[in-house]
Phi, psi and omega in degrees: 000128175279123183257139174273128181274150176282161175282349181250154170256096189255130185306318185263024183300143178270007184302325180286344182256012185312303188303311182287325180293315184290343175296336185256357181250141171299139184287341177209164181176188182277305184227127172257125178247121175242117180287328180229084189286335179055239182277001182066023183296329177290308182299325180291341188238024178219145189258097177240159179287325182220153180229134171242110185245132182225153172198151178286343182274098183300320180299321179295315179297317179299320178299314180292323176298320179295323176300321182284313189277329185210064184297324181296318178294321178299314180299316179299317179295319180294328178300334179285339180264320184272071181232163185304319184293339177269358185270051177221155177301321181296316180294317178300313181297324178295312178297320178295319177298318177300314180296314183291340181279349180294136190256352179211167183299325180300314179296319180298316181294326177290336182248030188299338181294326177297328179304318181293322181288320183287000000 
């Protein structure tokens, strides 16, 4: 099976469990409901008419909504992060420190592009 990869590297991704998981799911249907969508690896690789995706991680949901509503702007924003000067341990730690220093959801949502990089 050719799998579509998520844009995120998510710790709890079900991507490694594809083969065994898909044996138990209908390959197509009307509505797929995922209570904890994580990286959306299941939804990306199964053919349903509608998807209801949920996760406790608000930043993750905002990222996916942005993928749906404004993918071109997301790609442009990501291009500013995935550049040679950020490809060092120090640069990564700096961006991670900036993200981790945010103290509330509003600040995180305003800086949501770092979430994708981290």
